[in-house]
C-alpha positions in Angstrom: 75.5 140.6 131.3 78.7 140.3 129.7 81.1 142.9 128.1 79.2 143.4 124.9 76.3 144.7 126.5 78.2 147.1 128.9 79.4 144.7 131.4 78.0 145.2 135.0 80.3 142.6 136.4 83.6 143.7 134.6 86.5 141.3 135.2 89.6 143.3 135.7 92.3 141.7 133.8 94.9 144.3 132.5 96.1 146.9 134.9 96.1 150.6 133.8 99.4 152.4 133.1 98.9 154.1 136.1 98.9 151.1 138.4 101.7 149.4 136.4 103.7 152.5 137.1 103.0 152.7 140.9 101.7 149.4 141.8 98.7 151.5 143.3 95.0 151.7 141.9 92.9 154.9 142.3 91.5 154.0 145.4 94.8 153.6 147.3 96.2 156.8 145.4 93.1 158.8 146.8 93.9 157.5 150.4 97.3 158.3 150.3 97.4 161.5 148.5 93.7 162.8 148.5 91.3 163.1 145.8 92.7 166.3 144.3 95.8 164.3 143.1 93.7 161.9 141.0 93.3 162.7 137.3 89.8 162.5 135.7 90.0 158.9 134.5 90.9 158.0 137.9 88.0 159.8 139.6 85.6 158.4 137.1 86.9 154.8 137.6 86.2 155.1 141.3 82.7 155.7 140.4 82.7 153.0 138.1 84.2 150.5 140.6 85.1 147.6 138.1 86.1 147.5 134.4 85.2 145.2 131.5 86.8 142.1 130.2 90.6 142.8 129.4 90.4 146.2 130.8 90.4 147.7 134.2 88.3 150.6 135.4 90.6 153.2 134.7 90.9 151.9 131.0 87.0 151.9 130.7 86.8 155.4 132.2 89.7 156.8 129.8 87.6 155.2 126.9 84.5 156.8 128.4 85.9 160.4 128.4 87.2 159.9 125.0 84.1 158.9 123.6 82.0 161.6 125.0 84.9 164.2 124.3 86.0 165.0 128.0 84.8 165.5 131.4 82.7 168.7 130.7 80.8 166.5 128.2 80.5 163.5 130.4 78.6 165.6 132.9 75.7 166.3 130.3 75.8 163.0 128.2 72.6 161.0 128.0 72.3 158.1 130.1 71.6 155.6 127.1 74.9 156.9 125.4 77.0 156.3 128.4 75.5 152.8 128.9 76.7 151.7 125.5 80.1 152.1 126.4 81.8 148.5 127.4 82.0 148.0 131.0 79.6 150.7 131.8 76.0 149.9 131.5 72.9 151.4 132.9 73.8 150.8 136.6 77.0 152.5 136.5 75.6 155.3 134.0 73.1 156.2 136.7 75.8 156.2 139.4 77.8 158.8 137.1 74.8 161.0 136.5 74.0 161.0 140.2 77.3 162.1 141.0 77.3 164.9 138.8 73.9 166.0 140.0 75.3 166.2 143.6 78.2 168.3 142.4 75.8 170.6 140.7 73.6 170.7 143.8 76.6 171.6 146.0 77.7 174.3 143.4 74.1 175.7 143.4 73.7 176.3 147.0 73.6 180.0 148.0 76.7 181.8 149.1 77.4 181.6 152.8 76.8 184.8 154.6 80.2 186.4 155.8 82.0 184.9 152.4 84.3 187.6 150.7 84.3 188.3 147.0 87.5 190.0 146.3 87.9 189.7 142.5 85.9 188.8 139.3 87.5 185.4 139.4 86.2 184.4 142.8 82.6 185.5 141.3 83.2 183.3 138.4 84.3 180.5 140.6 81.2 180.7 142.7 78.6 181.1 140.0 80.1 179.2 137.1 78.7 175.9 137.6 75.4 177.1 138.6 75.1 179.6 135.6 77.1 178.9 132.8 75.0 176.0 131.3 71.5 177.3 131.7 69.6 177.8 128.6 68.0 181.1 129.6 69.7 184.1 131.1 69.6 184.5 134.8 70.4 187.7 136.7 71.6 187.6 140.1 72.3 190.3 142.5 74.9 189.4 145.3 74.4 191.8 148.3 77.6 192.9 150.4 78.0 194.7 153.5 80.6 197.7 154.1 83.5 195.3 154.0 82.4 193.4 151.0 81.2 190.3 152.7 78.0 188.5 151.5 74.8 189.1 153.3 72.6 187.6 150.7 71.8 187.0 146.9 68.7 187.3 145.0 67.6 186.3 141.4 65.8 189.3 140.0 65.4 188.2 136.4 65.1 185.1 134.0 64.9 185.1 130.5 66.6 187.7 128.0 68.2 190.5 129.7 66.6 193.8 128.8 66.3 197.2 130.7 62.6 196.5 131.2 63.2 193.1 132.7 66.1 194.3 135.0 64.5 197.4 136.5 66.2 199.3 139.4 63.2 198.5 141.4 63.5 194.8 141.5 67.4 195.1 141.9 67.5 197.5 144.8 64.3 196.5 146.7 66.1 193.3 148.3 69.4 195.3 148.9 67.6 198.0 150.6 65.8 195.6 152.6 69.0 193.9 153.6 70.8 197.0 154.4 73.4 196.3 151.7 76.3 198.7 151.2 77.1 197.4 147.8 76.2 195.1 145.2 77.9 192.8 142.4 75.7 192.0 139.6 76.1 188.4 137.8 74.2 187.0 134.7 75.0 184.4 132.2 75.2 184.3 128.4 73.6 180.8 127.2 75.6 181.3 123.8 78.8 180.4 125.5 80.4 183.7 124.7 80.7 186.2 127.7 81.2 189.1 125.7 78.9 191.9 127.1 76.3 193.2 124.8 75.3 196.8 124.5 72.1 195.9 126.5 74.4 194.6 129.1 76.3 197.7 129.3 73.0 199.8 129.1 71.5 197.8 132.1 74.7 198.2 134.2 74.9 202.0 133.6 71.3 202.3 134.6 71.7 200.3 137.8 75.0 202.0 138.8 73.5 205.5 138.4 70.3 204.2 140.5 73.1 202.8 143.2 74.7 206.1 143.3 71.5 207.9 144.3 70.4 205.1 146.6 73.8 204.9 148.4 74.1 201.3 147.3 77.3 201.0 145.1 77.5 198.6 142.1 80.9 197.3 142.4 81.0 195.1 139.2 78.8 193.2 136.8 80.3 189.9 135.9 79.2 187.9 132.6 79.3 184.2 133.1 79.5 181.9 130.1 80.9 178.3 129.0 84.0 180.0 127.6 84.8 182.0 130.7 83.7 185.4 132.1 84.1 189.1 131.6 84.1 192.0 134.4 82.6 195.0 133.2 84.8 196.9 135.8 87.7 195.4 134.7 87.0 196.2 131.1 86.7 199.9 132.1 83.0 200.0 131.2 82.0 201.1 134.7 84.0 204.5 134.9 82.1 207.7 134.8 82.4 208.2 131.2 81.8 204.7 130.0 78.6 204.5 132.0 77.4 207.9 130.4 78.2 206.4 126.9 76.2 203.0 127.7 73.3 204.7 128.8 73.1 206.7 125.6 73.7 203.5 123.3 71.9 200.8 124.9 70.4 198.6 122.3 69.7 195.0 122.4 71.8 192.8 119.9 71.3 188.9 120.2 73.4 186.7 122.2 
């Protein structure tokens, strides 16, 4: 197969700027400095392994990233689109898809027991890859012990978030079974906008009140989306006055 059809062989002719400047290719830099020192094009080049006629693997990777719109878009780009880029082809496109899927599966693994969640940023880091690109809302309850270490998690709802779907009974049953002292609530917005809706606030208020009665404190509700996250506690939406207001005003706007 030649380069016009997405070369699988890929003759490496012209070295990339990175190699011209340092004399090292991505593989050598990874061995010397670690994977974290490589840029996105270099990491993709290692998966591609070879380039195309007149371009090395880093040049092909850079072209590929520009074509799809960056690393985030590369993750979800269709295989047939990737395969049309010169120097990629079907086999290398499949390798890229497999690498991204492994990353997703690692990210989707449950939180290890004993892990500490000290901030909304840590919650977002733990759940972003798992939740932010889902097409449906998913509501996750993270159960914590008295020192706020993770003892388990449970998906209690999938679909549009409403008070009828996220009932205190479904949220606190696994928490009481696990003898949890506190909870962190996490859910996603498929629209990409993490701004909490009135329904989000109403559900939070209802669950926080139920937690007070049951002796299982709701520490935070973190909304995760493509464009970031919002902590309802950091917004001040979980103080007593805000919770009372949310309980009265809960309506369900669209995402």
